[in-house]
C-alpha positions as CSV (number, residue, x, y, z in Angstrom):
1,M,-36.0,0.2,-22.3
2,G,-35.0,-3.2,-22.7
3,L,-32.2,-2.7,-25.4
4,M,-31.1,0.6,-23.4
5,R,-28.9,-1.1,-21.0
6,P,-27.3,-3.6,-23.1
7,L,-26.6,-0.7,-25.4
8,K,-25.1,1.0,-22.4
9,L,-22.8,-1.7,-21.6
10,I,-21.3,-1.7,-24.7
11,I,-20.8,1.8,-25.0
12,G,-19.2,1.9,-21.5
13,Q,-17.1,-1.0,-22.6
14,F,-15.9,0.4,-26.1
15,W,-14.8,4.0,-24.1
16,S,-13.1,2.2,-21.3
17,D,-11.4,-0.2,-23.9
18,Y,-10.1,2.9,-25.8
19,W,-8.7,5.0,-23.4
20,M,-7.3,1.9,-20.9
21,L,-5.4,1.0,-23.6
22,R,-3.9,4.6,-23.9
23,S,-3.3,4.8,-20.2
24,G,0.0,5.1,-18.1
25,L,1.8,7.1,-16.0
26,S,2.8,9.8,-18.6
27,R,1.2,12.8,-19.2
28,N,-1.0,11.6,-22.1
29,G,-1.3,8.1,-20.4
30,R,-2.9,10.2,-17.5
31,F,-5.4,12.2,-19.4
32,A,-6.2,8.6,-20.7
33,T,-6.8,7.4,-17.4
34,R,-9.2,10.1,-16.2
35,M,-11.2,10.0,-19.5
36,A,-11.6,6.2,-18.7
37,S,-12.4,7.1,-15.0
38,L,-15.5,8.9,-16.4
39,L,-18.2,5.8,-17.3
40,A,-16.4,4.0,-14.1
41,S,-18.0,3.4,-10.7
42,P,-16.0,5.2,-8.1
43,Y,-13.7,4.0,-5.5
44,K,-13.3,0.7,-5.6
45,G,-15.5,0.0,-8.4
46,R,-12.9,1.3,-10.4
47,L,-10.8,-2.3,-9.3
48,A,-12.4,-4.0,-12.8
49,L,-10.1,-1.5,-14.6
50,A,-6.8,-2.8,-13.0
51,Q,-8.1,-6.4,-13.2
52,R,-9.0,-6.1,-17.3
53,Y,-5.9,-4.2,-18.2
54,P,-1.8,-5.4,-17.5
55,Q,-1.0,-1.6,-17.2
56,G,-3.5,-1.4,-14.2
57,Y,-5.3,1.6,-12.9
58,V,-3.9,4.9,-11.3
59,A,-6.2,7.1,-9.9
60,P,-6.3,10.6,-11.9
61,S,-6.2,12.5,-8.4
62,A,-3.2,9.9,-7.0
63,H,0.0,11.7,-7.2
64,V,2.3,8.9,-8.6
65,A,5.7,9.6,-10.8
66,P,7.1,7.4,-13.4
67,A,10.6,7.9,-11.8
68,D,9.5,6.8,-8.3
69,V,8.1,3.5,-8.6
70,Q,8.1,0.3,-10.7
71,L,4.2,-0.9,-10.9
72,G,3.8,-4.8,-11.5
73,R,1.0,-6.1,-13.5
74,N,-2.8,-5.1,-13.1
75,V,-2.1,-2.9,-9.9
76,F,-4.7,-0.8,-8.4
77,I,-3.9,2.7,-7.1
78,G,-6.8,4.5,-5.5
79,D,-7.9,8.2,-5.3
80,R,-5.4,10.0,-3.6
81,V,-2.9,7.9,-3.3
82,V,0.3,9.5,-2.8
83,I,3.9,7.5,-3.5
84,Y,7.0,9.7,-3.2
85,R,10.5,9.6,-3.3
86,R,13.1,11.3,-2.2
87,P,16.2,11.5,-4.4
88,E,18.6,9.5,-1.8
89,G,15.4,6.7,-1.7
90,A,15.3,3.7,-3.4
91,I,12.3,3.2,-6.1
92,I,8.9,1.8,-4.7
93,T,8.1,-1.5,-6.0
94,I,4.7,-2.9,-6.1
95,G,3.7,-6.3,-7.1
96,D,0.8,-7.8,-9.8
97,R,-2.5,-7.2,-8.9
98,S,-2.0,-5.5,-5.7
99,E,-4.2,-2.8,-4.4
100,I,-3.4,0.6,-2.9
101,H,-6.6,2.3,-1.6
102,S,-7.5,5.8,-1.8
103,D,-5.6,8.1,0.9
104,T,-2.6,6.2,1.6
105,I,0.5,7.5,1.7
106,I,4.3,5.7,0.8
107,E,7.0,7.5,0.8
108,V,10.6,7.0,0.7
109,G,14.0,8.7,1.6
110,A,17.8,8.1,2.7
111,G,18.5,4.4,3.6
112,G,14.7,3.6,2.8
113,S,13.3,1.1,0.5
114,V,9.6,-0.3,0.0
115,T,8.8,-3.5,-1.7
116,I,5.2,-4.6,-1.7
117,G,4.5,-8.4,-2.9
118,A,2.0,-9.5,-5.2
119,E,-1.8,-9.4,-4.5
120,T,-1.3,-7.5,-1.7
121,G,-4.0,-5.0,-0.2
122,I,-3.5,-2.3,1.8
123,Q,-6.7,-0.5,2.6
124,P,-7.4,3.4,3.0
125,H,-5.5,5.6,4.9
126,C,-2.2,4.1,5.7
127,Q,0.9,5.6,5.9
128,I,4.4,3.8,5.1
129,S,7.3,6.1,5.7
130,A,10.7,4.0,4.8
131,Y,13.5,6.2,5.8
132,A,16.7,4.9,7.5
133,A,16.0,1.6,7.0
134,P,13.6,-0.9,4.3
135,I,10.0,-1.7,4.6
136,Q,9.3,-5.2,3.1
137,I,5.9,-6.3,2.7
138,G,5.2,-9.8,1.3
139,R,2.3,-11.6,-0.9
140,Y,-1.4,-11.5,-0.3
141,V,-1.2,-9.8,2.8
142,Q,-4.1,-7.9,4.5
143,I,-3.3,-4.5,6.0
144,A,-6.6,-2.9,7.0
145,P,-7.0,1.2,6.9
146,A,-5.3,3.6,9.1
147,C,-1.9,1.4,9.5
148,A,1.3,2.8,10.0
149,F,5.2,1.3,9.3
150,Y,7.8,3.6,11.0
151,P,11.3,1.7,10.6
152,Y,12.9,4.7,12.8
153,D,12.7,6.8,15.7
154,H,14.0,10.6,16.3
155,M,16.8,10.6,18.6
156,T,15.6,12.6,21.8
157,N,19.3,14.6,22.5
158,P,18.9,17.3,25.0
159,G,20.1,21.0,23.7
160,S,18.6,21.0,20.0
161,L,15.4,21.0,18.9
162,M,13.4,17.7,18.1
163,R,13.0,18.4,14.3
164,D,17.0,18.6,14.1
165,Q,17.4,15.3,15.8
166,P,18.9,12.5,13.5
167,L,17.1,9.1,12.7
168,T,17.6,6.2,14.5
169,T,16.7,2.5,13.6
170,K,16.9,-1.1,14.9
171,G,16.5,-2.1,11.6
172,G,13.7,-2.7,9.0
173,I,10.0,-4.2,9.1
174,I,9.2,-7.5,7.4
175,I,5.5,-8.4,6.9
176,E,5.6,-12.2,5.7
177,D,3.5,-13.4,3.3
178,D,-0.5,-13.6,4.0
179,A,0.1,-12.1,7.2
180,W,-3.3,-9.9,8.2
181,L,-3.2,-6.5,9.9
182,G,-6.5,-5.0,11.7
183,Y,-7.4,-1.4,11.9
184,G,-4.8,1.0,13.5
185,V,-2.0,-1.0,13.9
186,I,1.1,0.8,14.2
187,V,4.2,-1.3,13.1
188,L,8.0,0.1,14.6
189,S,11.6,-1.0,13.5
190,G,13.4,-3.9,13.5
191,V,10.3,-6.1,13.5
192,R,9.2,-9.2,11.6
193,I,5.3,-10.1,11.3
194,G,5.6,-13.8,10.7
195,R,3.7,-15.7,7.5
196,G,0.2,-16.1,8.5
197,A,0.3,-14.1,11.7
198,V,-2.9,-11.9,12.9
199,V,-2.1,-8.5,14.6
200,G,-5.6,-7.0,16.3
201,A,-6.7,-4.0,15.5
202,G,-5.2,-0.6,17.5
203,S,-2.4,-2.9,18.0
204,V,1.6,-1.6,18.5
205,V,3.9,-3.9,17.2
206,T,7.3,-3.2,19.0
207,K,8.7,-6.6,18.7
208,S,8.4,-9.3,16.0
209,I,5.7,-12.0,15.7
210,P,6.5,-15.5,14.7
211,D,4.5,-17.2,12.1
212,G,0.9,-18.1,12.3
213,A,0.5,-16.1,15.8
214,I,-2.1,-14.0,16.7
215,A,-1.0,-10.8,18.7
216,V,-2.9,-8.3,19.9
217,G,-2.4,-4.8,22.4
218,S,-0.1,-2.0,22.9
219,P,2.9,-3.3,22.9
220,A,1.6,-6.5,20.8
221,R,1.6,-9.6,22.8
222,V,1.1,-13.2,21.0
223,V,-2.1,-14.7,22.8
224,R,-2.8,-18.1,21.1
225,M,-1.7,-19.7,17.7
226,R,-3.9,-19.9,15.2
227,G,-5.9,-23.1,15.1
228,E,-5.9,-23.0,18.6
229,N,-9.1,-22.4,20.7
230,P,-9.4,-18.5,22.1
């Protein structure tokens, strides 16, 4: 029994090395990733595969087309993530060692683009929809589950169906380096969240937040600066 665990580890390592070195976004590469996943732990346990192999890890259940995304080194794309680019949208860029966790949807359409900096973490069930204006997320940003980013609105003109209303925008969304967004934050158009800023859970951000500020509420308001006493 004492030898069984080391032997299993050696076999598992050989298995993951063999398949991950052949992985990628091509059809054969996706098959190789699926095979490598068979002996890997589920969910965030598979982060190790992204960290060990420069081509990163894109879960077999994720929907990611090579023509839609530019991936940096050691990127992790979790289960059921959808990265979708309409023909008129820009290529989505994800920086080195960033993590996009399960059930997150990133989509780009006319006038939109998405850029995610290095070592940023996006937790499950987030919605990033770049239409009419870009979304730029910096480095080392931490985004909790169920956050949403919308750099556009629908017009509300009378006399036509809501589904037929044109889009309008106040400008793109910028999330600066080292910002932290709590659970369920919604960020709307024309907003900059400053470097090192913190946005409390459930907030709706309609106006820009300065560097190092802590903001909460709907609409979000600055309550203090980091380092100040509560």
